[in-house]
C-alpha positions in Angstrom: 33.0 34.6 36.2 35.9 34.2 33.9 34.8 32.4 30.7 36.8 31.4 27.7 35.2 32.2 24.4 35.9 31.3 20.8 36.5 34.1 18.3 36.2 33.5 14.6 40.0 32.8 14.3 39.9 30.3 17.2 37.0 28.2 15.9 39.4 25.9 14.1 41.5 25.1 17.2 40.5 22.0 19.0 42.2 22.9 22.2 40.3 26.2 22.3 37.1 24.4 21.6 37.7 22.1 24.5 38.1 25.1 26.8 35.1 27.0 25.6 32.6 25.4 28.0 31.7 27.4 31.0 29.1 26.7 33.7 27.7 29.9 35.1 26.6 29.7 38.7 27.8 29.5 42.2 28.7 26.2 43.9 27.7 23.9 41.0 30.0 25.5 38.6 32.3 23.2 36.7 31.4 20.5 34.2 28.6 18.6 36.0 27.7 15.6 33.9 24.0 16.4 34.2 24.4 20.1 33.2 22.1 21.5 30.5 24.4 22.6 27.6 23.2 25.8 26.0 25.1 27.3 23.0 25.6 31.0 22.7 26.6 32.5 19.3 26.5 36.3 19.6 28.6 39.3 18.4 30.8 39.6 21.5 33.8 41.5 20.2 34.4 45.1 21.3 32.8 46.9 24.2 29.3 46.4 22.8 29.7 42.7 22.5 31.6 42.3 25.8 28.7 43.9 27.7 26.2 41.7 25.9 28.2 38.6 26.9 28.3 39.9 30.5 24.5 40.2 30.5 24.0 36.7 29.2 26.5 35.2 31.7 25.0 37.1 34.6 21.4 36.1 33.8 22.3 32.4 33.6 24.6 32.8 36.6 21.6 34.1 38.6 19.4 31.2 37.5 22.1 28.7 38.6 22.5 30.3 41.9 18.7 30.1 42.4 18.8 26.3 41.9 19.2 26.0 38.2 16.6 24.5 35.8 14.7 21.8 37.7 17.7 21.2 39.8 20.2 21.2 36.9 22.8 23.9 36.3 23.1 25.5 32.9 26.4 25.2 31.1 27.2 27.8 28.4 29.3 27.3 25.4 30.0 30.7 23.9 31.3 31.5 20.4 31.8 34.9 18.8 29.9 35.3 15.5 32.0 38.4 14.8 29.3 40.0 12.6 30.4 37.4 10.0 27.8 35.0 8.4 30.7 32.6 7.6 31.9 32.6 11.2 28.4 32.3 12.5 27.8 29.3 10.3 30.9 27.6 11.5 30.1 28.3 15.1 26.5 27.1 15.0 27.5 24.0 13.2 30.0 23.2 15.9 27.5 24.0 18.7 24.9 21.7 17.2 27.0 18.8 15.9 30.2 18.8 18.0 29.1 20.3 21.3 25.6 18.7 21.2 23.9 21.7 22.8 20.2 21.6 23.5 19.6 24.9 21.8 21.5 27.9 20.4 21.0 31.5 21.6 21.8 33.7 18.7 23.0 35.0 16.3 23.1 38.7 17.0 23.2 40.2 13.5 20.5 39.8 10.8 23.1 38.9 8.2 24.4 36.0 10.3 20.8 34.9 11.2 19.8 34.8 7.6 22.8 32.7 6.8 22.3 30.2 9.6 18.5 29.8 10.0 18.6 26.7 7.7 21.2 25.0 10.0 18.6 24.8 12.8 16.0 23.4 10.4 18.3 20.6 9.0 19.6 19.6 12.5 16.2 20.1 14.2 17.7 22.4 16.8 16.2 25.7 18.1 17.9 29.0 17.3 16.5 31.9 19.3 17.8 35.4 18.6 17.7 38.2 21.1 18.6 40.9 18.5 18.4 40.0 14.8 15.5 42.1 13.5 15.4 41.7 9.7 11.7 41.1 8.7 12.5 38.2 6.3 13.9 36.0 9.1 10.5 34.7 10.3 9.2 34.7 6.7 11.5 31.7 6.1 8.8 29.8 8.0 11.2 27.8 10.1 9.9 25.5 12.8 13.1 26.0 14.7 13.8 29.7 14.6 12.4 32.0 17.3 12.9 35.8 17.6 12.8 38.0 20.7 13.6 41.3 19.0 10.8 43.3 17.4 11.0 42.7 13.6 12.0 45.7 11.5 8.5 45.8 9.9 6.9 46.6 13.2 9.5 49.2 14.1 9.3 50.8 10.7 5.5 51.1 10.8 5.7 52.7 14.2 8.4 55.2 13.1 6.8 56.1 9.8 3.3 56.5 11.3 4.7 58.8 14.0 6.9 61.0 11.7 4.5 61.2 8.7 1.2 60.8 10.5 1.5 62.3 14.0 4.1 64.9 13.1 3.0 65.5 9.5 6.4 65.5 7.9 6.5 65.1 4.1 10.2 65.6 3.1 12.3 62.6 4.1 15.9 61.5 3.5 16.9 58.0 4.2 20.5 56.8 4.8 21.0 53.1 5.4 23.7 50.5 6.0 24.2 47.8 3.3 24.1 44.9 5.8 20.8 43.1 6.3 19.9 45.2 9.3 20.0 48.5 7.4 18.6 47.2 4.2 15.6 45.6 5.9 14.9 48.7 8.1 15.1 51.2 5.3 13.0 49.0 2.9 10.3 48.5 5.5 10.3 52.2 6.4 10.1 53.4 2.8 7.4 50.9 1.9 5.3 52.2 4.8 5.8 55.8 3.8 4.7 55.1 0.3 1.8 52.7 1.0 0.1 54.5 3.9 1.3 58.1 3.6 1.9 58.5 -0.1 5.3 59.9 0.6 8.4 59.3 -1.6 11.8 60.0 0.0 13.7 62.9 -1.5 16.9 60.9 -1.5 18.2 57.5 -0.4 21.9 57.0 0.4 23.8 54.1 1.7 27.0 53.3 3.6 28.9 50.1 4.7 29.4 48.6 8.1 32.7 49.9 9.4 32.8 53.1 7.4 34.6 56.1 8.9 33.8 58.9 6.4 30.2 59.9 5.8 30.7 63.4 4.5 29.7 62.6 1.0 26.3 61.2 2.0 25.7 64.0 4.5 26.5 66.7 1.8 23.8 65.1 -0.4 21.3 65.2 2.6 22.2 68.8 3.1 21.5 69.6 -0.6 18.2 67.8 -0.5 17.1 69.7 2.6 14.6 67.2 4.0 12.6 67.8 7.1 13.7 64.5 8.5 16.7 62.2 7.8 16.1 58.6 8.9 19.2 56.5 9.6 19.1 52.7 9.4 22.0 50.5 10.6 24.3 49.9 13.5 24.9 52.4 16.3 28.6 53.4 15.8 28.3 54.1 12.1 25.1 56.1 12.5 26.7 58.1 15.3 29.7 59.0 13.0 27.3 60.0 10.2 25.2 62.3 12.5 28.4 63.9 13.9 29.8 64.5 10.4 26.4 65.9 9.2 26.9 69.0 11.3 30.5 69.2 10.2 29.3 69.7 6.6 26.7 72.2 7.7 23.5 70.2 7.9 20.8 72.3 9.6 20.0 71.4 13.2 16.4 71.9 12.4 16.4 68.7 10.4 15.0 65.9 12.6 17.2 62.9 13.1 15.1 59.6 13.1 16.0 56.0 13.4 15.6 52.6 15.0 16.6 51.0 18.3 20.3 51.3 17.6 19.9 54.9 18.4 18.9 54.0 21.9 22.1 52.1 22.6 24.7 53.6 24.9 27.3 53.5 22.2 25.3 55.8 19.9 25.2 58.6 22.4 28.8 57.9 23.6 30.1 58.2 20.0 27.9 61.1 18.7 27.8 63.1 21.9 25.8 66.3 21.6 25.1 65.7 17.9 22.8 62.8 19.0 20.7 65.0 21.1 17.1 65.2 19.8 17.3 61.9 17.9 13.8 60.3 17.6 13.8 56.5 17.5 11.7 53.5 18.1 12.8 50.9 20.7 11.4 48.5 23.3 13.2 49.5 26.4 14.2 52.6 28.3 16.4 52.6 31.5 14.4 55.7 32.5 11.1 53.7 32.8 9.9 54.0 36.4 8.5 50.4 36.4 10.0 48.9 39.6 11.0 45.7 37.7 13.0 47.8 35.2 14.6 49.9 37.8 15.7 46.8 39.7 17.2 45.4 36.5 19.0 48.7 35.8 20.5 48.9 39.3 21.5 45.2 39.3 23.1 45.2 35.8 24.7 48.6 35.9 26.8 47.2 38.7 28.1 44.5 36.3 28.3 46.5 33.1 29.6 49.8 34.4 26.9 51.7 32.5 23.1 51.5 32.6 21.8 48.7 30.4 20.1 49.5 27.1 17.7 47.6 24.8 20.4 45.2 23.8 20.9 44.0 27.4 17.2 44.0 28.2 16.4 41.9 25.1 19.2 39.4 26.0 18.0 39.2 29.5 14.4 38.5 28.3 15.7 35.8 25.9 17.4 34.1 28.8 14.2 34.1 30.9 12.2 32.7 27.9 14.8 30.0 27.4 14.7 29.1 31.1 10.9 28.9 31.0 11.0 26.5 28.0 13.7 24.3 29.6 11.6 24.1 32.8 8.5 23.1 30.9 10.1 20.7 28.4 10.7 17.0 29.3 14.5 16.9 29.0 16.3 13.6 29.7 19.6 15.2 28.9 21.4 12.1 27.5 23.1 11.5 24.2 20.3 9.1 23.2 17.5 11.7 24.0 19.1 14.7 22.4 16.9 14.8 19.3 13.7 14.4 21.4 14.9 16.9 24.0 15.4 19.5 21.2 12.0 18.8 19.9 10.4 19.2 23.3 12.2 22.5 23.8 10.8 23.8 20.5 7.3 22.7 21.5 7.6 24.3 24.9 8.7 27.6 23.4 5.6 27.5 21.2 3.3 27.5 24.2 4.7 30.7 25.8 2.0 33.3 25.9 1.9 36.9 27.3 5.1 36.8 29.2 5.8 40.3 30.4 9.5 40.9 30.0 11.6 44.0 30.4 11.4 44.9 26.7 7.7 44.0 26.1 5.2 41.2 26.1 6.3 38.0 24.4 4.0 35.4 22.9 5.0 32.5 20.6 2.8 29.8 19.0 3.0 26.4 17.5 3.2 27.3 13.8 6.3 28.3 11.7 4.8 31.7 10.8 5.8 35.3 11.5 2.8 35.5 13.8 4.0 32.6 16.0 7.8 33.1 15.7 8.0 36.8 16.3 7.7 37.0 20.0 7.4 40.8 20.3 5.6 43.1 17.9 5.3 46.5 19.6 7.6 49.4 20.2 7.4 53.0 21.5 8.7 56.3 20.1 11.4 58.1 22.2 13.6 61.2 21.9 17.2 61.4 23.2 17.9 64.2 25.6 21.2 66.0 26.1 22.1 63.9 29.2 21.6 60.6 27.4 18.2 59.9 28.9 15.0 59.4 26.9 11.6 61.3 26.7 8.6 59.1 25.7 6.9 60.6 22.7 4.4 57.9 21.9 3.7 54.7 23.9 3.3 51.3 22.2 -0.3 50.7 21.0 
């Protein structure tokens, strides 16, 4: 399916806006008056973003081909948040107030989600993110914000407990990205080390999203000589840092630890052999022999050109959760009913319990609390092998 998408620069162009609507699906494709309009605001630039968009489009496409939602096709309006809180704010405002979507899937990044969570509250429109993981998002206690990704605090506890508890490491270095993702992950990890294991990191270094040169930080890690260096941030920057660590002579005996970004295809593709041995927490492995997961891997690899990773599994799960809520909610799908339709979707999401997705079991609830708005709370510990596959070190508990 060829879909037209608005980037940050295009958001101000009315003509581009008019062309941004796409209706995934087979025969009922274009602009049916009774179609269910869903907004999508994700980071879809670059190869990572393009494949995320392909995943979302295919998942809704398959739903439409199977008969849609109670006989109605889904129409997607897709905007690129471009990892920019300002762009995400503009896009979500347009989706809610100009495009009159029933709900918004997104944003991708924690920084953008933190900037836009109030938009859903004020407009009384659901935002459901498949990826933003900063712990503080659901602590905003929004009635209208739902999260499919495991919050950083749960990932951080799992990682710290494995490294400091199961493995007994005492000497840690932490290197984090200054965006909300890295800040939140590193804080939650360090807090857990201190509170449960009475361990203080030997050093804490930072970098910025988009950085190219990490030699200064890696030289400081080398000098501190920790047993483990834990990286927090996005996949490409972490991969560059790990590669340059060995360029400056970091010992290969030092364990590389991190979060789910290390399980992405781009981390291994960028770092190559330097990534081998990385220990990380994530919710999905394409090596999982579960027949459901293997069917998903086979189906989506044909579309993506590479095996899907946790980003794609979480996006797929979010689409299925959205479809469940839309099927359950009483949606009249008229201009007059929009406010009530949005309210019914919120309430329907709050009733979802124990849905077994590809990336874990999802349960929401009726209250605007982290307990009820964080759909997934468990992750497993894995290690990256030289061929890019994963070994399970510790299953979710």
